[in-house]
Backbone of each chain as ProteinMPNN parsed JSONL, in Angstrom:
{"seq_chain_A": "MKKVFIEGAITPEFIAQSLAKHQTKHSIGAHNIFLGQVRADEVEQQKVTGIEYTCYEEMANPKLEAIREETFQKYNLTCMHIYHSLGLVKAGEICLFVFVSAKRRKEVYAATEYIVNRVKEEVPIFGKEILDNETHQWKENH", "coords_chain_A": {"N_chain_A": [[162.837, 67.795, -26.219], [160.421, 69.605, -24.479], [160.848, 71.05, -21.147], [158.515, 70.346, -18.628], [157.983, 69.499, -15.943], [158.546, 70.878, -12.675], [160.078, 71.32, -9.646], [158.6, 71.553, -6.911], [156.598, 74.697, -5.858], [155.638, 76.871, -8.397], [157.006, 79.958, -8.881], [156.149, 83.405, -8.738], [158.229, 84.864, -9.626], [159.231, 83.137, -11.62], [157.354, 83.344, -13.16], [157.167, 85.881, -13.95], [159.722, 86.236, -15.111], [159.516, 84.422, -17.422], [157.586, 85.841, -19.005], [158.996, 88.034, -19.498], [161.009, 87.072, -21.457], [159.887, 86.951, -23.447], [159.592, 89.428, -24.782], [161.298, 90.203, -26.863], [160.153, 88.846, -29.012], [158.665, 90.168, -31.68], [156.566, 89.635, -33.17], [154.504, 88.754, -31.819], [151.275, 89.449, -30.599], [149.482, 88.86, -28.735], [148.995, 87.594, -25.571], [148.095, 84.842, -23.444], [147.606, 83.564, -20.179], [147.306, 80.829, -18.039], [146.851, 80.076, -14.686], [147.242, 77.815, -12.224], [146.114, 77.415, -9.036], [146.803, 76.213, -5.72], [144.263, 75.08, -3.716], [142.86, 75.675, -0.622], [140.851, 73.461, 0.198], [138.083, 72.456, 2.45], [137.412, 69.492, 4.082], [135.71, 67.536, 5.565], [135.811, 69.083, 7.812], [138.384, 69.421, 8.152], [141.176, 71.091, 6.81], [142.725, 71.469, 3.365], [146.267, 71.667, 3.08], [148.347, 71.773, 1.395], [149.381, 70.248, -1.68], [150.893, 67.332, -2.696], [152.484, 66.394, -5.549], [153.055, 63.769, -7.756], [154.255, 61.917, -10.583], [153.992, 59.785, -13.761], [156.658, 59.712, -15.124], [157.648, 58.717, -17.607], [155.47, 58.14, -19.181], [153.927, 60.673, -18.915], [155.746, 62.659, -20.131], [155.872, 61.925, -22.89], [153.008, 62.126, -23.572], [152.481, 65.061, -22.987], [154.114, 66.226, -24.999], [152.662, 65.125, -27.179], [150.332, 66.819, -26.81], [151.07, 69.321, -27.191], [152.187, 69.354, -29.628], [149.755, 68.919, -31.223], [147.904, 71.03, -30.185], [149.391, 73.09, -31.615], [149.083, 72.321, -34.154], [146.411, 72.833, -34.249], [145.826, 75.379, -33.691], [146.466, 78.719, -34.532], [149.164, 79.698, -33.182], [152.031, 81.363, -31.92], [154.008, 80.625, -29.74], [154.138, 78.356, -27.01], [153.954, 77.437, -23.691], [153.995, 75.088, -21.08], [153.811, 74.474, -17.729], [154.383, 72.257, -15.062], [154.109, 71.723, -11.574], [155.986, 69.283, -9.367], [156.233, 67.185, -6.193], [155.826, 69.07, -3.053], [153.216, 71.306, -3.048], [152.183, 74.361, -1.341], [148.984, 75.534, -0.14], [147.801, 78.206, -1.916], [149.885, 78.605, -3.449], [151.185, 78.223, -6.864], [150.716, 75.681, -9.061], [150.257, 75.032, -11.752], [151.3, 76.202, -14.832], [150.242, 77.711, -17.874], [151.068, 79.068, -20.913], [150.324, 80.687, -23.355], [151.107, 82.071, -26.75], [150.076, 84.49, -29.407], [149.748, 85.875, -32.944], [147.565, 87.552, -32.873], [144.5, 87.794, -30.428], [142.31, 86.343, -30.386], [143.014, 83.367, -30.845], [144.317, 82.692, -28.849], [142.823, 82.347, -26.372], [141.375, 80.506, -26.744], [142.934, 78.235, -27.182], [144.38, 78.152, -24.71], [142.507, 77.164, -22.755], [141.773, 74.712, -24.094], [144.377, 73.351, -23.858], [144.607, 73.165, -21.247], [142.506, 71.668, -20.362], [143.164, 69.241, -21.47], [145.655, 68.426, -20.356], [144.802, 68.059, -17.587], [142.905, 65.972, -17.908], [144.414, 63.837, -19.468], [147.119, 63.427, -18.677], [149.167, 61.536, -16.87], [149.38, 62.789, -13.977], [149.541, 62.627, -10.231], [147.941, 63.713, -7.265], [148.501, 64.332, -4.04], [146.441, 65.256, -1.315], [147.248, 67.223, 1.396], [146.117, 67.237, 4.804], [145.562, 69.35, 7.342], [145.368, 67.822, 9.721], [147.3, 66.159, 9.75], [146.638, 64.094, 8.181], [145.838, 62.523, 5.106], [144.217, 62.756, 1.607], [143.535, 61.69, -1.517], [143.393, 63.731, -4.531], [141.15, 64.004, -7.189], [140.528, 64.829, -10.44], [137.662, 66.147, -11.81]], "CA_chain_A": [[161.629, 67.785, -25.493], [160.368, 70.657, -23.544], [160.595, 70.695, -19.822], [157.414, 70.812, -18.215], [158.121, 69.411, -14.638], [159.416, 71.79, -11.934], [160.336, 70.812, -8.35], [157.964, 72.517, -5.827], [156.046, 75.814, -6.591], [155.778, 77.893, -9.707], [157.119, 81.07, -8.426], [155.558, 84.558, -9.374], [159.377, 85.359, -10.442], [159.579, 82.415, -12.713], [156.526, 83.585, -14.804], [157.388, 87.118, -14.733], [160.943, 85.997, -16.123], [158.769, 83.835, -18.708], [156.825, 86.732, -19.692], [160.068, 88.984, -20.16], [161.774, 86.425, -22.452], [159.007, 87.071, -25.061], [159.495, 90.754, -25.217], [161.788, 90.354, -28.031], [159.368, 88.375, -29.992], [157.98, 91.221, -32.021], [155.116, 89.137, -34.175], [153.397, 88.379, -30.722], [150.39, 90.483, -30.433], [148.653, 88.685, -27.536], [149.556, 86.536, -24.566], [147.05, 84.363, -22.596], [148.118, 82.914, -19.057], [146.385, 80.371, -16.944], [147.628, 79.786, -13.507], [146.47, 76.694, -11.483], [146.676, 77.756, -7.556], [146.39, 75.006, -4.719], [143.156, 75.521, -3.016], [142.608, 75.25, 0.813], [139.457, 72.853, 0.445], [137.798, 71.744, 3.666], [137.123, 68.231, 3.788], [135.059, 66.888, 6.879], [136.277, 70.067, 8.989], [139.88, 69.456, 7.956], [141.792, 72.076, 5.604], [144.052, 70.968, 2.698], [147.337, 72.719, 3.406], [149.002, 71.509, 0.152], [149.136, 69.098, -2.576], [152.199, 66.59, -2.795], [152.381, 65.738, -6.875], [153.997, 62.857, -8.319], [153.59, 61.71, -12.06], [154.547, 58.861, -14.274], [157.093, 60.794, -16.185], [157.975, 58.094, -18.866], [154.08, 58.221, -19.913], [153.657, 61.842, -19.183], [156.302, 63.511, -21.119], [155.419, 61.941, -24.582], [151.739, 62.866, -23.698], [152.576, 66.431, -23.045], [154.751, 66.511, -26.113], [151.455, 65.307, -28.19], [149.226, 67.832, -26.658], [151.996, 70.293, -27.664], [152.061, 69.382, -31.153], [148.319, 69.0, -31.645], [147.749, 72.353, -29.918], [150.059, 73.943, -32.568], [148.216, 72.102, -35.457], [145.009, 72.969, -34.041], [145.557, 76.903, -33.367], [147.621, 79.624, -34.973], [150.23, 80.216, -32.076], [153.708, 81.613, -31.94], [154.494, 79.852, -28.951], [153.324, 77.649, -25.971], [154.75, 76.697, -22.362], [153.278, 74.26, -20.048], [154.561, 73.832, -16.471], [153.677, 71.717, -13.737], [154.73, 71.234, -10.229], [155.945, 67.933, -8.568], [156.434, 67.394, -5.087], [154.878, 69.743, -2.564], [153.04, 72.865, -3.467], [151.322, 74.67, -0.443], [147.867, 76.331, -0.503], [147.945, 79.599, -2.278], [151.009, 78.302, -4.432], [150.894, 78.029, -8.094], [151.039, 74.277, -9.297], [150.07, 74.893, -13.282], [151.381, 77.5, -15.637], [150.262, 77.499, -19.231], [151.346, 80.348, -21.514], [150.336, 80.886, -24.925], [151.159, 83.493, -27.62], [149.875, 84.602, -30.875], [149.768, 87.236, -33.491], [146.084, 88.047, -32.318], [143.911, 87.714, -29.335], [141.346, 85.117, -30.393], [143.45, 82.077, -30.793], [145.134, 82.233, -27.426], [141.564, 82.057, -25.193], [140.48, 78.833, -27.236], [144.038, 77.203, -27.159], [144.743, 77.884, -23.32], [141.404, 76.08, -22.318], [142.224, 73.311, -24.731], [145.737, 72.899, -23.139], [144.445, 73.033, -19.718], [141.575, 70.534, -20.094], [144.027, 67.924, -21.821], [146.693, 68.248, -19.087], [144.013, 67.523, -16.381], [142.344, 64.999, -18.18], [145.227, 62.692, -20.116], [148.516, 63.45, -18.262], [149.011, 60.727, -15.449], [149.623, 63.133, -12.618], [148.579, 62.193, -8.87], [147.881, 64.615, -6.232], [148.085, 63.8, -2.27], [146.323, 66.575, -0.593], [147.694, 67.129, 2.81], [145.3, 67.906, 5.596], [145.985, 69.848, 8.521], [145.511, 67.031, 10.954], [148.48, 65.308, 8.998], [146.265, 62.81, 7.275], [145.642, 62.957, 3.496], [143.398, 62.334, 0.813], [143.622, 61.655, -2.969], [142.838, 64.453, -5.389], [140.562, 63.56, -8.537], [139.912, 65.694, -11.441], [136.35, 65.693, -12.456]], "C_chain_A": [[161.576, 68.99, -24.459], [160.368, 70.304, -22.138], [159.563, 71.052, -19.099], [157.319, 70.616, -16.723], [159.016, 70.338, -13.691], [159.235, 71.181, -10.539], [159.804, 71.808, -7.513], [157.166, 73.644, -6.458], [156.524, 76.304, -7.776], [155.878, 79.276, -9.131], [156.556, 82.472, -9.194], [156.982, 85.146, -10.195], [159.539, 84.696, -11.69], [158.617, 82.835, -13.623], [156.632, 85.012, -15.045], [158.802, 87.11, -15.637], [160.413, 85.413, -17.628], [158.34, 84.96, -19.648], [157.959, 87.708, -20.491], [160.944, 88.415, -21.289], [160.948, 86.551, -23.923], [158.795, 88.591, -25.651], [160.297, 91.1, -26.389], [161.272, 89.695, -29.138], [158.352, 89.265, -30.576], [156.612, 90.882, -33.054], [154.196, 88.922, -33.199], [152.488, 89.871, -30.517], [149.272, 90.312, -29.201], [149.12, 87.637, -26.909], [148.214, 86.017, -23.728], [147.823, 83.387, -21.366], [147.024, 82.352, -18.214], [147.35, 79.781, -16.076], [146.809, 78.713, -12.474], [147.011, 77.082, -9.991], [146.142, 76.498, -6.756], [145.39, 75.702, -3.868], [142.947, 75.035, -1.659], [141.031, 74.694, 1.016], [139.362, 72.577, 1.725], [137.218, 70.566, 3.552], [136.752, 67.599, 5.508], [135.938, 67.873, 8.0], [137.989, 70.059, 9.074], [140.343, 70.222, 6.581], [142.768, 71.473, 4.839], [145.235, 72.352, 3.003], [148.352, 72.754, 2.128], [148.787, 70.278, -0.598], [150.669, 68.443, -2.987], [151.838, 65.973, -4.48], [153.366, 64.826, -6.993], [153.408, 62.556, -9.618], [154.263, 60.339, -12.489], [155.207, 59.528, -15.421], [157.174, 60.02, -17.593], [156.611, 58.105, -19.769], [153.9, 59.786, -19.996], [154.413, 62.97, -20.137], [156.025, 63.299, -22.809], [153.885, 62.326, -24.598], [151.588, 64.412, -23.775], [153.097, 66.86, -24.337], [153.418, 66.261, -27.17], [150.521, 66.299, -28.258], [150.097, 68.994, -27.087], [151.822, 70.41, -29.138], [150.696, 69.338, -31.928], [147.85, 70.381, -31.301], [148.562, 73.209, -30.918], [149.308, 73.509, -34.052], [146.583, 72.78, -35.469], [144.781, 74.848, -33.994], [146.805, 77.365, -33.902], [148.489, 80.26, -33.882], [151.687, 80.496, -32.335], [154.35, 80.885, -31.063], [153.753, 79.383, -27.705], [154.318, 77.14, -24.838], [153.794, 76.183, -21.703], [154.458, 73.998, -18.947], [154.018, 73.492, -15.419], [154.466, 71.441, -12.661], [154.83, 69.726, -9.967], [156.309, 68.383, -7.344], [155.509, 68.271, -4.196], [154.551, 71.16, -2.887], [151.978, 73.438, -2.318], [149.993, 75.457, -0.922], [148.158, 77.658, -0.817], [149.043, 79.68, -3.255], [150.535, 77.975, -5.748], [151.5, 76.538, -8.549], [151.188, 74.102, -11.024], [150.417, 76.254, -13.811], [151.2, 77.26, -17.161], [150.036, 78.897, -19.771], [151.278, 80.072, -22.835], [150.333, 82.119, -25.713], [151.003, 83.235, -29.073], [150.169, 85.872, -31.37], [148.634, 88.029, -32.675], [145.375, 87.398, -31.447], [143.043, 86.264, -29.201], [141.75, 83.652, -30.288], [143.809, 81.581, -29.262], [143.956, 81.858, -26.066], [141.684, 80.801, -25.579], [141.676, 77.471, -26.644], [144.551, 77.051, -25.577], [143.73, 76.843, -22.739], [141.76, 74.641, -22.666], [143.428, 72.77, -24.03], [145.506, 72.451, -21.775], [143.733, 71.681, -19.328], [142.434, 69.1, -20.55], [145.015, 67.791, -20.86], [145.902, 67.518, -18.033], [143.591, 66.282, -16.796], [143.452, 63.681, -18.604], [146.732, 62.738, -19.491], [148.519, 62.835, -16.976], [149.822, 61.706, -14.284], [148.943, 63.0, -11.447], [148.832, 63.378, -7.845], [147.392, 64.177, -4.863], [147.777, 64.879, -1.818], [146.31, 66.38, 0.978], [146.872, 67.882, 3.499], [146.037, 68.464, 6.69], [145.929, 69.313, 9.868], [146.575, 65.999, 10.652], [147.832, 63.91, 8.607], [146.078, 63.411, 6.024], [144.644, 62.448, 2.858], [143.732, 62.404, -0.802], [143.095, 62.382, -4.036], [142.22, 63.475, -6.601], [140.07, 64.68, -9.313], [138.474, 65.116, -11.774], [135.959, 66.416, -13.717]], "O_chain_A": [[162.525, 69.291, -23.734], [159.875, 69.21, -21.863], [159.577, 72.249, -18.812], [156.642, 71.443, -16.113], [160.196, 70.505, -13.998], [158.207, 70.538, -10.326], [160.416, 72.862, -7.343], [157.04, 73.554, -7.679], [157.693, 76.178, -8.143], [154.803, 79.815, -8.869], [156.615, 82.428, -10.423], [156.867, 85.785, -11.241], [159.885, 85.291, -12.711], [158.871, 82.76, -14.825], [156.283, 85.473, -16.132], [158.969, 87.807, -16.638], [160.798, 85.84, -18.717], [158.663, 85.018, -20.834], [157.904, 88.061, -21.669], [161.566, 89.189, -22.016], [161.31, 86.316, -25.076], [158.106, 88.919, -26.618], [160.089, 92.175, -26.95], [161.814, 89.871, -30.23], [157.216, 89.228, -30.103], [155.859, 91.718, -33.555], [153.02, 88.874, -33.559], [152.92, 91.01, -30.343], [148.481, 91.158, -28.784], [149.655, 86.73, -27.547], [147.359, 86.843, -23.409], [148.601, 82.507, -21.735], [146.08, 82.993, -17.751], [148.364, 79.168, -16.413], [145.702, 79.034, -12.041], [148.221, 77.064, -9.766], [145.157, 75.865, -7.136], [145.638, 76.793, -3.355], [142.85, 73.811, -1.573], [140.185, 75.233, 1.729], [140.419, 72.413, 2.334], [136.296, 70.587, 2.736], [137.579, 67.323, 6.376], [136.623, 67.383, 8.897], [138.663, 70.617, 9.94], [139.896, 69.942, 5.469], [143.697, 70.925, 5.431], [145.041, 73.564, 3.097], [149.076, 73.73, 1.932], [148.075, 69.368, -0.172], [151.494, 69.144, -3.573], [150.95, 65.129, -4.592], [154.454, 64.975, -6.437], [152.234, 62.847, -9.851], [155.018, 59.778, -11.696], [154.626, 59.87, -16.451], [156.817, 60.594, -18.622], [156.703, 58.08, -20.997], [153.721, 60.241, -21.125], [153.86, 63.898, -20.727], [155.98, 64.157, -23.691], [153.473, 62.848, -25.634], [150.743, 64.962, -24.481], [152.574, 67.854, -24.841], [153.151, 67.173, -27.952], [149.954, 66.688, -29.279], [149.316, 69.874, -27.447], [151.388, 71.398, -29.73], [150.59, 69.685, -33.104], [147.335, 70.97, -32.252], [148.121, 74.358, -30.902], [149.033, 74.344, -34.914], [145.861, 73.094, -36.415], [143.72, 75.42, -34.239], [147.891, 76.786, -33.855], [148.423, 81.485, -33.786], [152.384, 79.728, -32.996], [155.387, 80.377, -31.489], [152.755, 80.018, -27.366], [155.345, 76.514, -25.1], [152.702, 76.751, -21.681], [155.581, 73.525, -19.122], [153.241, 74.215, -14.794], [155.553, 70.896, -12.852], [153.91, 68.972, -10.287], [156.653, 69.546, -7.133], [154.33, 68.258, -4.55], [155.392, 72.053, -2.988], [150.855, 72.937, -2.385], [149.977, 75.971, -2.04], [148.788, 78.309, 0.016], [149.188, 80.724, -3.891], [149.436, 77.423, -5.808], [152.696, 76.299, -8.379], [151.965, 73.31, -11.558], [149.936, 77.289, -13.349], [152.067, 76.573, -17.702], [149.2, 79.708, -19.371], [152.057, 79.32, -23.419], [149.652, 83.096, -25.4], [151.456, 82.332, -29.776], [150.655, 86.799, -30.721], [148.867, 88.997, -31.951], [145.521, 86.181, -31.561], [143.067, 85.411, -28.314], [141.021, 82.812, -29.759], [143.639, 80.494, -28.711], [144.24, 81.237, -25.042], [142.097, 79.959, -24.781], [141.504, 76.401, -26.061], [145.062, 75.996, -25.201], [144.13, 75.768, -22.291], [141.974, 73.693, -21.91], [143.351, 71.61, -23.624], [146.106, 71.519, -21.239], [144.051, 70.869, -18.459], [142.281, 68.035, -19.951], [145.141, 66.608, -20.544], [146.308, 66.433, -17.617], [143.892, 65.36, -16.038], [143.286, 62.594, -18.051], [147.518, 61.923, -19.974], [147.991, 63.397, -16.016], [150.858, 61.276, -13.776], [147.733, 63.224, -11.482], [149.95, 63.878, -7.717], [146.264, 63.779, -4.571], [148.676, 65.719, -1.784], [145.594, 65.623, 1.634], [146.687, 69.049, 3.152], [147.155, 68.015, 6.941], [146.253, 69.905, 10.898], [146.655, 65.001, 11.368], [148.41, 62.827, 8.708], [146.138, 64.627, 5.843], [144.023, 61.585, 3.478], [144.283, 63.443, -1.168], [142.23, 61.76, -4.654], [142.719, 62.389, -6.897], [139.225, 65.438, -8.837], [138.198, 63.93, -11.959], [134.92, 66.115, -14.304]]}, "seq_chain_B": "MAVIRYFGQIAEATGCTKEQISLVNSDLKELLQTLNEQYGLERFQKNIAVNQVIVNPEDAYTIQDTDEIVLLPPFAGG", "coords_chain_B": {"N_chain_B": [[161.817, 39.196, -17.164], [158.886, 41.141, -16.178], [157.9, 44.161, -15.601], [156.04, 45.85, -12.956], [154.45, 48.66, -12.079], [153.278, 51.18, -9.647], [151.187, 53.616, -8.717], [150.326, 56.892, -6.512], [147.349, 56.154, -4.594], [147.005, 53.72, -4.978], [149.733, 52.627, -5.078], [150.117, 53.195, -2.415], [148.241, 51.366, -1.079], [149.428, 48.977, -2.119], [151.696, 49.151, -0.891], [154.436, 49.366, -2.23], [156.279, 50.611, -4.81], [157.146, 49.669, -7.193], [157.431, 46.418, -8.721], [159.243, 43.214, -9.73], [157.964, 40.875, -11.597], [157.958, 37.331, -12.602], [156.646, 36.545, -15.473], [155.56, 34.279, -17.477], [154.096, 33.622, -20.183], [151.713, 34.956, -19.203], [148.697, 36.01, -18.822], [147.196, 39.455, -19.187], [144.784, 40.195, -17.679], [144.332, 38.096, -15.953], [146.707, 38.693, -14.636], [146.126, 41.204, -13.446], [143.669, 40.49, -12.065], [144.831, 38.973, -10.111], [146.532, 40.464, -8.904], [144.409, 42.307, -7.624], [143.179, 40.898, -5.936], [145.45, 40.245, -4.404], [146.085, 42.723, -3.288], [144.003, 44.152, -2.372], [142.752, 45.759, -4.555], [140.605, 46.292, -5.86], [138.587, 48.341, -4.942], [139.571, 50.576, -6.215], [139.245, 53.02, -8.619], [140.805, 52.978, -11.952], [143.384, 53.051, -14.193], [145.09, 51.142, -16.849], [148.264, 50.934, -17.931], [150.288, 49.866, -20.488], [153.709, 49.585, -21.374], [153.643, 52.224, -21.301], [151.346, 53.167, -22.488], [147.939, 53.344, -22.591], [145.448, 50.754, -22.01], [142.902, 48.607, -22.781], [141.576, 46.722, -20.038], [140.243, 44.461, -20.501], [140.644, 43.4, -22.976], [142.31, 40.63, -24.411], [145.563, 40.043, -23.678], [148.835, 39.005, -23.912], [151.402, 38.908, -21.631], [154.588, 40.308, -22.151], [158.008, 39.661, -21.651], [159.645, 42.057, -21.607], [158.002, 43.878, -20.725], [156.21, 46.86, -19.243], [154.182, 47.453, -16.88], [151.759, 49.067, -15.75], [149.637, 50.586, -13.039], [147.442, 52.866, -12.948], [145.965, 55.56, -11.009], [143.114, 57.882, -10.695], [143.531, 60.703, -12.642], [145.124, 63.625, -11.515], [146.109, 66.159, -12.361], [146.825, 69.84, -12.252]], "CA_chain_B": [[160.993, 39.882, -15.92], [158.028, 42.117, -16.641], [157.886, 45.475, -14.275], [154.671, 45.992, -12.528], [154.439, 49.652, -11.328], [152.078, 51.539, -8.874], [151.127, 55.288, -8.146], [149.306, 57.329, -5.681], [146.753, 55.631, -3.223], [147.373, 52.38, -5.44], [151.108, 52.502, -4.471], [149.837, 53.293, -0.736], [147.639, 49.99, -0.955], [150.387, 47.82, -2.411], [153.281, 49.184, -0.078], [155.442, 49.651, -2.851], [155.651, 51.56, -6.077], [157.521, 48.77, -8.251], [157.939, 45.156, -8.476], [159.245, 42.393, -10.735], [157.378, 39.412, -11.534], [158.197, 36.583, -13.777], [155.338, 36.203, -15.851], [155.849, 33.696, -18.665], [152.769, 33.684, -20.898], [150.511, 35.398, -18.369], [147.37, 37.153, -19.394], [146.949, 40.617, -18.557], [143.503, 40.205, -17.291], [144.704, 37.184, -14.823], [147.359, 39.214, -13.676], [145.155, 42.108, -12.728], [142.716, 39.82, -10.931], [145.794, 38.388, -8.89], [146.696, 42.034, -8.068], [143.241, 42.871, -7.091], [143.102, 39.846, -4.784], [146.495, 40.28, -3.013], [146.256, 44.111, -2.525], [142.494, 44.773, -2.237], [142.715, 46.888, -5.432], [139.182, 46.22, -6.671], [137.877, 49.47, -4.857], [140.298, 51.791, -6.739], [139.226, 53.53, -9.937], [142.269, 52.822, -12.251], [143.624, 52.906, -15.789], [146.059, 50.319, -17.033], [149.167, 51.362, -19.02], [151.264, 48.8, -20.929], [154.477, 50.355, -22.214], [153.323, 53.875, -21.638], [150.03, 53.202, -23.465], [146.527, 52.84, -21.912], [145.07, 49.832, -22.399], [141.708, 48.114, -22.292], [142.07, 45.349, -19.206], [139.237, 43.399, -20.857], [141.17, 42.889, -24.061], [143.204, 39.723, -24.156], [146.867, 40.448, -23.959], [149.931, 38.015, -23.161], [152.484, 39.624, -21.201], [155.882, 39.778, -22.397], [158.989, 39.573, -20.737], [160.013, 43.328, -21.389], [156.609, 45.06, -20.53], [156.18, 47.663, -18.225], [152.653, 47.393, -16.696], [151.441, 50.235, -14.579], [148.411, 50.744, -12.3], [147.223, 54.268, -12.579], [144.738, 56.081, -10.121], [142.734, 58.976, -11.541], [144.646, 61.717, -12.813], [144.853, 64.787, -10.903], [146.854, 67.324, -12.659], [146.271, 71.115, -12.411]], "C_chain_B": [[160.194, 41.016, -16.432], [158.081, 43.105, -15.076], [156.46, 45.801, -13.973], [154.848, 47.461, -11.717], [153.21, 50.304, -10.62], [152.141, 53.04, -8.676], [149.979, 55.661, -7.506], [148.777, 56.533, -4.755], [146.803, 54.136, -3.724], [148.714, 51.926, -4.807], [150.851, 52.303, -2.759], [149.311, 51.838, -0.204], [148.545, 48.901, -1.032], [151.626, 47.867, -1.413], [154.367, 49.3, -0.84], [155.096, 50.116, -4.391], [156.311, 50.589, -7.48], [157.786, 47.183, -7.814], [158.256, 44.417, -9.665], [158.727, 41.216, -10.709], [157.502, 38.607, -12.568], [156.84, 35.919, -14.081], [155.359, 35.452, -17.252], [154.132, 33.254, -19.104], [151.721, 34.031, -20.119], [149.59, 36.241, -19.109], [147.184, 38.207, -18.454], [145.854, 40.856, -17.483], [143.556, 39.193, -16.185], [145.686, 38.017, -13.912], [146.692, 40.429, -12.753], [144.048, 41.576, -11.75], [143.524, 39.293, -9.733], [145.96, 39.617, -8.06], [145.669, 42.487, -7.275], [143.087, 42.012, -5.694], [144.208, 40.149, -3.91], [146.271, 41.427, -2.492], [144.867, 44.563, -2.249], [142.453, 45.88, -3.22], [141.29, 46.972, -6.015], [138.471, 47.5, -6.531], [138.421, 50.801, -5.555], [139.722, 51.724, -8.346], [140.473, 53.596, -10.58], [142.139, 52.485, -13.909], [145.026, 52.163, -15.617], [146.924, 50.989, -18.123], [150.096, 50.003, -19.152], [152.321, 49.55, -21.757], [154.091, 51.663, -22.395], [151.962, 54.387, -22.408], [148.781, 52.627, -22.684], [145.758, 52.067, -22.726], [143.818, 49.351, -22.016], [141.944, 46.969, -21.492], [141.3, 44.243, -19.667], [139.985, 42.864, -22.145], [142.385, 41.8, -23.697], [144.772, 40.295, -24.669], [147.728, 39.544, -23.228], [151.053, 38.888, -22.924], [153.86, 39.194, -21.727], [156.981, 40.431, -21.548], [159.613, 41.031, -20.48], [158.899, 44.46, -20.937], [156.721, 45.71, -19.194], [154.688, 47.925, -17.971], [152.549, 48.528, -15.592], [150.03, 50.634, -14.263], [148.231, 52.212, -12.143], [146.198, 54.852, -11.975], [144.2, 57.153, -10.983], [143.655, 59.948, -11.561], [144.205, 63.022, -12.085], [145.829, 66.112, -10.992], [146.044, 68.766, -12.38], [146.039, 71.621, -10.974]], "O_chain_B": [[160.776, 41.861, -17.112], [158.248, 42.766, -13.904], [155.73, 46.025, -14.938], [155.433, 47.369, -10.638], [152.103, 49.951, -11.025], [153.227, 53.585, -8.479], [148.878, 55.136, -7.673], [149.585, 56.072, -3.949], [146.636, 53.284, -2.851], [148.76, 50.933, -4.083], [151.336, 51.416, -2.057], [149.762, 51.254, 0.781], [148.538, 47.986, -0.208], [152.374, 46.921, -1.166], [155.426, 49.352, -0.215], [154.024, 50.026, -4.988], [155.952, 50.832, -8.632], [158.27, 46.843, -6.734], [157.691, 44.781, -10.696], [159.015, 40.458, -9.783], [157.148, 39.105, -13.637], [156.155, 35.145, -13.414], [155.138, 36.181, -18.219], [153.271, 32.711, -18.412], [150.686, 33.395, -20.314], [149.911, 37.087, -19.943], [147.041, 38.058, -17.241], [146.028, 41.623, -16.535], [142.713, 39.425, -15.319], [145.559, 38.062, -12.688], [146.789, 40.492, -11.527], [143.639, 42.219, -10.783], [143.059, 39.177, -8.599], [145.637, 39.781, -6.883], [145.956, 43.066, -6.227], [142.904, 42.511, -4.584], [143.984, 40.314, -2.711], [146.205, 41.465, -1.264], [144.844, 45.695, -1.767], [142.123, 46.982, -2.782], [141.028, 47.956, -6.707], [137.83, 47.958, -7.477], [137.843, 51.886, -5.483], [139.731, 50.741, -9.087], [141.356, 54.205, -9.977], [141.266, 51.942, -14.586], [145.857, 52.35, -14.728], [146.404, 51.535, -19.096], [150.508, 49.293, -18.234], [151.943, 50.13, -22.775], [154.169, 52.226, -23.487], [151.627, 55.511, -22.782], [148.768, 51.483, -22.229], [145.385, 52.394, -23.853], [143.498, 49.628, -20.86], [142.533, 46.061, -22.08], [141.607, 43.108, -19.301], [139.838, 41.65, -22.292], [143.255, 42.047, -22.862], [145.042, 40.822, -25.748], [147.48, 39.271, -22.053], [151.607, 39.528, -23.818], [154.245, 38.025, -21.761], [156.878, 41.478, -20.908], [160.058, 41.295, -19.364], [159.066, 45.677, -20.863], [157.239, 45.184, -18.209], [154.023, 48.56, -18.789], [153.363, 48.682, -14.682], [149.284, 50.996, -15.173], [148.84, 52.788, -11.241], [145.177, 54.579, -12.605], [144.809, 57.372, -12.03], [144.498, 60.099, -10.677], [143.034, 63.402, -12.091], [146.201, 66.851, -10.08], [144.816, 68.804, -12.304], [145.552, 72.736, -10.784]]}, "name": "protein", "num_of_chains": 2, "seq": "MKKVFIEGAITPEFIAQSLAKHQTKHSIGAHNIFLGQVRADEVEQQKVTGIEYTCYEEMANPKLEAIREETFQKYNLTCMHIYHSLGLVKAGEICLFVFVSAKRRKEVYAATEYIVNRVKEEVPIFGKEILDNETHQWKENHMAVIRYFGQIAEATGCTKEQISLVNSDLKELLQTLNEQYGLERFQKNIAVNQVIVNPEDAYTIQDTDEIVLLPPFAGG"}
């Protein structure tokens, strides 16, 4: 099973290294990347300073594996990577990194959106939004 | 002993993430009703997973001794 969950933020260095690893794969003609960044939303005059992510891993991992397999069946991709943070990710940092590659560009746009939507809707990940007055609220995807 | 697990805001309300309960021939719907009353969980929107699969809590289901029942708040990935 591919490792998806990473402790803490996904760093720009990690993303760069991931891209560099694909330079030996010469059948690829197009990459597409989606990066989810933690937003400093304002909630009743308080600002979100970060999100603390937890997940139900025993269900999340098989679900991510199914999303992976179904995406490969639906789109003609060369490779696909999904990474999501666990633990605290501060505002401005990256919490989701979806990276798809194919021979030509058309497939990668649709596949990226398909993966991101399914991860948000179907994977049991929870987000505690930490506010700057040290209270918190719970994030919900809509 | 069946295991019950809680996540996110639901775990916050129950004050624990996991508990083991002896549930001989208990119905899932009845268990959820009991937990709602015990911890005031009625107010939360939630999904119920039995052994990692989301189930319809209205369906008749007799809890097995080895089951893992999980109360999941709304998903918030990304």
